C-alpha positions as CSV (number, residue, x, y, z in Angstrom):
1,M,103.4,100.7,144.8
2,G,106.7,100.8,142.9
3,G,110.1,101.8,144.3
4,P,112.0,105.0,143.6
5,R,112.7,105.7,139.9
6,K,116.3,105.2,138.9
7,Y,116.1,107.7,136.0
8,P,114.2,111.0,135.9
9,A,111.1,111.0,133.8
10,E,112.4,113.8,131.6
11,L,115.5,111.8,130.7
12,V,113.4,108.7,129.8
13,Q,111.0,110.9,127.7
14,R,114.0,112.4,125.9
15,G,115.4,108.9,125.2
16,V,112.1,107.7,123.9
17,R,111.7,110.7,121.6
18,L,115.3,110.3,120.3
19,A,114.7,106.6,119.7
20,L,111.5,107.2,117.8
21,E,112.7,110.1,115.7
22,S,116.2,109.1,114.9
23,E,117.8,106.2,113.1
24,R,120.2,105.5,115.9
25,P,120.1,102.2,117.7
26,I,118.4,102.2,121.1
27,A,121.6,100.9,122.7
28,Q,123.6,103.8,121.5
29,I,121.0,106.4,122.7
30,A,120.8,104.7,126.1
31,A,124.6,104.7,126.4
32,D,124.7,108.4,125.5
33,L,122.1,109.3,128.1
34,G,123.7,107.1,130.7
35,M,120.8,104.7,131.1
36,H,120.3,101.0,130.8
37,M,119.4,99.8,127.3
38,E,116.6,97.5,128.4
39,T,114.9,100.4,130.3
40,L,114.9,102.5,127.2
41,R,113.8,99.6,125.0
42,K,110.8,98.8,127.2
43,R,109.8,102.4,127.3
44,V,110.1,102.8,123.5
45,R,108.0,99.7,123.0
46,R,105.4,101.0,125.4
47,A,105.3,104.4,123.7
48,E,104.8,102.7,120.3
49,A,102.0,100.6,121.6
50,D,100.3,103.6,123.3
51,S,100.5,105.6,120.1
52,G,99.1,102.8,118.0
53,A,102.0,103.0,115.5
54,S,102.7,99.3,116.1
55,S,99.1,98.3,115.2
56,G,99.8,99.2,111.6
57,E,102.9,97.0,111.8
58,R,100.9,94.2,113.1
59,E,98.4,94.5,110.2
60,E,101.4,94.4,107.8
61,I,102.8,91.3,109.5
62,R,99.4,89.6,109.2
63,R,99.1,90.5,105.6
64,L,102.6,89.2,104.9
65,C,101.9,86.0,106.7
66,R,98.7,85.4,104.6
67,E,100.6,86.2,101.5
68,N,103.4,83.9,102.5
69,F,100.9,81.1,103.2
70,E,99.3,81.5,99.8
71,L,102.7,81.6,98.0
72,R,103.8,78.4,99.8
73,R,100.5,76.7,98.8
74,A,101.0,77.8,95.2
75,N,104.5,76.5,95.3
76,E,103.4,73.1,96.5
77,I,100.8,72.9,93.7
78,L,103.5,73.8,91.1
79,K,105.8,71.2,92.5
80,S,103.1,68.5,92.3
81,A,102.3,69.6,88.8
82,S,105.9,69.5,87.7
83,V,106.2,65.9,89.1
84,F,103.1,64.9,87.3
85,F,104.2,66.3,83.9
86,A,107.7,64.9,84.3
87,K,106.2,61.5,84.8
88,E,104.0,62.0,81.7
89,L,107.0,63.0,79.6
90,D,109.1,60.2,80.9
91,A,106.3,57.7,80.0
92,D,106.1,59.1,76.5
93,R,109.9,58.6,76.0
94,T,109.9,55.0,77.1
95,K,107.2,53.9,74.6
């Protein structure tokens, strides 16, 4: 069983709501409410996970990682092709 709560639940809920709805940084909201930044950050992350909002973000990150992999692979193929064609052109010039 946990110890006594340092911050009232209403204050933490207000901070979470402000952090999710506004563009202000979590550190600034926490300072305005008189609470520790890490406490508010952890509660905001938990609220995001509970609401499922971060699952969409995870899907976006996965999609971007796959796209990044494909682009890197295509870039390597293009580099190899440019080296191949550069050698072919250089061989034609020396003849």
